[in-house]
VOVEXDO-397213 format. One record per atom (N, C-alpha, C): residue in three letters; residue number from 1; x, y, z. Coordinates in steps of 0.2 Angstrom, whole numbers. Layout:
N
ALA,NUM,X,Y,Z
...
This chain:
123
MET,1,57,-15,-155
MET,1,51,-19,-154
MET,1,46,-15,-150
PRO,2,40,-14,-152
PRO,2,34,-10,-149
PRO,2,32,-13,-142
LEU,3,30,-9,-138
LEU,3,28,-11,-131
LEU,3,21,-13,-132
ASP,4,19,-19,-132
ASP,4,12,-22,-133
ASP,4,10,-24,-127
ASP,5,5,-20,-124
ASP,5,3,-22,-117
ASP,5,-3,-27,-117
GLU,6,-5,-29,-123
GLU,6,-10,-34,-123
GLU,6,-7,-41,-125
ALA,7,-1,-41,-126
ALA,7,2,-48,-127
ALA,7,2,-52,-121
PRO,8,1,-59,-123
PRO,8,1,-64,-117
PRO,8,8,-64,-113
THR,9,8,-64,-107
THR,9,13,-65,-103
THR,9,13,-71,-99
GLY,10,17,-76,-100
GLY,10,17,-82,-97
GLY,10,11,-86,-100
ASP,11,7,-89,-95
ASP,11,2,-93,-97
ASP,11,-5,-89,-96
ARG,12,-5,-83,-96
ARG,12,-11,-79,-95
ARG,12,-10,-72,-98
VAL,13,-16,-69,-100
VAL,13,-15,-62,-103
VAL,13,-17,-57,-97
VAL,14,-12,-53,-96
VAL,14,-13,-47,-91
VAL,14,-14,-41,-95
ARG,15,-19,-37,-93
ARG,15,-20,-31,-96
ARG,15,-17,-26,-92
SER,16,-13,-21,-95
SER,16,-9,-16,-91
SER,16,-13,-12,-87
PHE,17,-19,-10,-89
PHE,17,-23,-6,-85
PHE,17,-25,-9,-78
LEU,18,-25,-15,-78
LEU,18,-27,-19,-72
LEU,18,-21,-19,-67
VAL,19,-15,-19,-69
VAL,19,-9,-19,-65
VAL,19,-7,-12,-63
THR,20,-8,-7,-67
THR,20,-6,-1,-65
THR,20,-12,4,-63
GLY,21,-18,1,-62
GLY,21,-23,5,-59
GLY,21,-26,10,-64
GLY,22,-25,8,-71
GLY,22,-28,13,-76
GLY,22,-23,17,-79
ARG,23,-17,18,-76
ARG,23,-12,22,-79
ARG,23,-7,19,-84
ALA,24,-6,23,-89
ALA,24,-1,21,-94
ALA,24,5,25,-94
SER,25,5,30,-90
SER,25,11,35,-89
SER,25,10,38,-82
LEU,26,15,42,-80
LEU,26,15,44,-73
LEU,26,14,52,-73
LYS,27,10,55,-69
LYS,27,10,62,-68
LYS,27,14,65,-63
GLU,28,14,61,-57
GLU,28,18,64,-51
GLU,28,25,61,-51
ALA,29,26,55,-53
ALA,29,33,53,-52
ALA,29,37,53,-59
GLU,30,43,53,-59
GLU,30,47,54,-65
GLU,30,48,47,-68
GLU,31,47,46,-74
GLU,31,47,40,-78
GLU,31,54,39,-79
LEU,32,56,33,-77
LEU,32,63,31,-78
LEU,32,65,27,-85
PRO,33,71,28,-87
PRO,33,72,24,-93
PRO,33,72,16,-92
LEU,34,70,12,-97
LEU,34,70,5,-96
LEU,34,76,2,-94
GLU,35,82,5,-95
GLU,35,88,2,-93
GLU,35,90,4,-86
SER,36,86,8,-83
SER,36,88,10,-76
SER,36,88,4,-72
ARG,37,94,4,-68
ARG,37,94,-2,-63
ARG,37,92,0,-56
VAL,38,87,-3,-53
VAL,38,84,-2,-47
VAL,38,86,-7,-42
CYS,39,86,-5,-35
CYS,39,87,-10,-30
CYS,39,83,-8,-24
ARG,40,81,-13,-20
ARG,40,76,-12,-14
ARG,40,80,-7,-9
THR,41,77,-3,-6
THR,41,79,1,-1
THR,41,78,-2,6
ALA,42,81,0,11
ALA,42,80,-3,18
ALA,42,73,-2,20
ASP,43,71,5,19
ASP,43,64,6,20
ASP,43,59,2,16
GLY,44,61,1,10
GLY,44,56,-3,6
GLY,44,56,-10,8
GLN,45,61,-13,11
GLN,45,61,-20,14
GLN,45,57,-20,20
ALA,46,57,-14,24
ALA,46,53,-14,31
ALA,46,46,-13,29
ARG,47,44,-10,23
ARG,47,37,-8,22
ARG,47,34,-13,17
ILE,48,38,-18,15
ILE,48,35,-23,9
ILE,48,28,-26,11
GLY,49,27,-27,17
GLY,49,20,-29,19
GLY,49,14,-25,17
GLU,50,16,-18,16
GLU,50,10,-14,14
GLU,50,8,-14,7
LEU,51,12,-18,3
LEU,51,11,-18,-5
LEU,51,7,-24,-6
SER,52,4,-24,-12
SER,52,0,-30,-14
SER,52,3,-32,-21
PHE,53,2,-38,-23
PHE,53,3,-41,-29
PHE,53,9,-39,-33
GLU,54,9,-37,-39
GLU,54,15,-35,-43
GLU,54,20,-31,-39
ARG,55,17,-26,-36
ARG,55,22,-21,-32
ARG,55,26,-25,-27
ARG,56,23,-29,-24
ARG,56,27,-33,-19
ARG,56,32,-38,-22
ASP,57,30,-41,-28
ASP,57,34,-45,-32
ASP,57,40,-41,-34
ILE,58,39,-35,-36
ILE,58,45,-31,-39
ILE,58,50,-29,-33
VAL,59,47,-27,-28
VAL,59,51,-25,-22
VAL,59,55,-31,-20
GLU,60,52,-37,-19
GLU,60,55,-43,-17
GLU,60,61,-45,-22
PHE,61,60,-45,-28
PHE,61,64,-47,-33
PHE,61,70,-42,-34
ALA,62,69,-36,-32
ALA,62,74,-30,-32
ALA,62,79,-30,-26
SER,63,81,-36,-23
SER,63,85,-37,-18
SER,63,93,-35,-20
GLU,64,94,-36,-27
GLU,64,100,-34,-30
GLU,64,98,-30,-36
PRO,65,103,-26,-38
PRO,65,101,-21,-44
PRO,65,99,-25,-50
ASN,66,93,-23,-53
ASN,66,91,-26,-60
ASN,66,88,-20,-64
SER,67,88,-21,-70
SER,67,85,-16,-74
SER,67,78,-17,-74
ILE,68,74,-11,-76
ILE,68,67,-12,-77
ILE,68,65,-17,-82
ALA,69,69,-18,-87
ALA,69,68,-23,-93
ALA,69,68,-30,-90
GLU,70,74,-31,-85
GLU,70,75,-37,-82
GLU,70,69,-39,-78
ILE,71,67,-34,-74
ILE,71,61,-35,-69
ILE,71,55,-38,-73
SER,72,54,-34,-78
SER,72,48,-36,-83
SER,72,48,-43,-85
ALA,73,54,-45,-88
ALA,73,55,-51,-90
ALA,73,54,-57,-85
HIS,74,58,-56,-79
HIS,74,58,-61,-74
HIS,74,51,-62,-71
LEU,75,47,-56,-70
LEU,75,41,-57,-67
LEU,75,35,-58,-72
GLY,76,36,-58,-78
GLY,76,31,-59,-84
GLY,76,26,-54,-84
LEU,77,28,-47,-83
LEU,77,24,-42,-83
LEU,77,25,-38,-90
PRO,78,20,-35,-92
PRO,78,21,-30,-98
PRO,78,26,-25,-97
MET,79,30,-23,-102
MET,79,36,-18,-101
MET,79,33,-12,-98
LEU,80,28,-9,-101
LEU,80,25,-3,-99
LEU,80,22,-3,-92
SER,81,19,-8,-90
SER,81,17,-9,-83
SER,81,23,-9,-78
SER,82,28,-13,-80
SER,82,34,-13,-76
SER,82,37,-6,-75
LEU,83,37,-2,-81
LEU,83,40,5,-80
LEU,83,36,9,-76
VAL,84,29,9,-76
VAL,84,25,13,-72
VAL,84,26,11,-65
LEU,85,25,5,-63
LEU,85,26,2,-56
LEU,85,32,4,-53
VAL,86,38,2,-57
VAL,86,45,3,-54
VAL,86,46,11,-53
SER,87,44,15,-57
SER,87,44,22,-57
SER,87,41,25,-50
GLU,88,35,22,-49
GLU,88,31,24,-43
GLU,88,34,21,-37
LEU,89,37,15,-37
LEU,89,40,12,-31
LEU,89,47,16,-30
VAL,90,50,19,-35
VAL,90,56,23,-33
VAL,90,54,30,-30
ASP,91,48,33,-33
ASP,91,46,39,-30
ASP,91,43,38,-23
SER,92,41,32,-21
SER,92,38,31,-15
SER,92,43,29,-10
GLY,93,50,28,-12
GLY,93,55,26,-8
GLY,93,56,18,-7
TYR,94,52,14,-10
TYR,94,53,7,-9
TYR,94,59,5,-13
LEU,95,61,8,-19
LEU,95,66,6,-23
LEU,95,71,12,-24
GLU,96,77,11,-25
GLU,96,82,16,-27
GLU,96,85,15,-34
ALA,97,85,20,-38
ALA,97,87,20,-45
ALA,97,94,22,-46
ALA,98,98,19,-49
ALA,98,105,21,-50
ALA,98,105,25,-57
ASP,99,110,30,-57
ASP,99,110,34,-63
ASP,99,112,30,-69
VAL,100,109,31,-75
VAL,100,110,28,-81
VAL,100,116,32,-84
VAL,101,121,28,-87
VAL,101,127,30,-90
VAL,101,124,33,-97
GLU,102,125,39,-99
GLU,102,122,41,-105
GLU,102,128,43,-110
GLU,103,134,43,-107
GLU,103,140,45,-112
GLU,103,145,40,-111
VAL,104,148,37,-116
VAL,104,153,32,-115
VAL,104,160,36,-116
ASN,105,165,35,-112
ASN,105,171,38,-112
ASN,105,175,34,-117
MET,106,176,36,-123
MET,106,180,33,-129
MET,106,187,31,-127
GLU,107,190,36,-123
GLU,107,197,35,-121
GLU,107,198,28,-117
SER,108,193,27,-113
SER,108,193,21,-108
SER,108,192,15,-113
LEU,109,187,15,-118
LEU,109,186,10,-122
LEU,109,192,8,-126
GLN,110,196,13,-128
GLN,110,202,12,-132
GLN,110,207,8,-128
LEU,111,208,10,-121
LEU,111,213,7,-117
LEU,111,211,0,-116
ILE,112,204,-1,-115
ILE,112,202,-8,-113
ILE,112,203,-13,-120
ARG,113,202,-10,-125
ARG,113,203,-13,-132
ARG,113,211,-15,-133
ALA,114,215,-10,-131
ALA,114,222,-11,-132
ALA,114,224,-17,-127
ALA,115,222,-17,-121
ALA,115,224,-22,-116
ALA,115,221,-29,-118
LEU,116,215,-29,-121
LEU,116,213,-36,-123
LEU,116,217,-38,-129
LEU,117,219,-34,-134
LEU,117,223,-36,-139
LEU,117,230,-39,-137
LYS,118,233,-35,-132
LYS,118,239,-38,-129
LYS,118,238,-45,-126
LEU,119,233,-46,-122
LEU,119,231,-52,-119
LEU,119,230,-57,-124
GLY,120,227,-56,-130
GLY,120,226,-61,-135
GLY,120,232,-62,-139
ALA,121,237,-58,-139
ALA,121,243,-59,-143
ALA,121,247,-64,-139
LYS,122,247,-64,-132
LYS,122,251,-68,-128
LYS,122,248,-75,-128
SER,123,242,-77,-130
SER,123,239,-84,-130
SER,123,242,-88,-135
């Protein structure tokens, strides 16, 4: 699905450049994958009053780990805007990003599958 930043979000149309201050990508901060799970830091909680609008909403919502995609959906923000804002907030210390699992251990999956098959056979 393409990231359409001009699509209606909720009951209003939000243009990405208004939310991100004109940026569609990051120059100084590392752009995170959409599946990255982020959580508010203690410093982020203490400094939340410094933030405005969407940035504050993101930090408030991130009291528990959520992916950038989940944050976007919950707050009704365009995906690309959420990606830029969250990446900025991580870079500024308001949020902390967990490592994304890039490789699946097939041996572990086979053990889990075997255990599930055994459980299913006992029912």
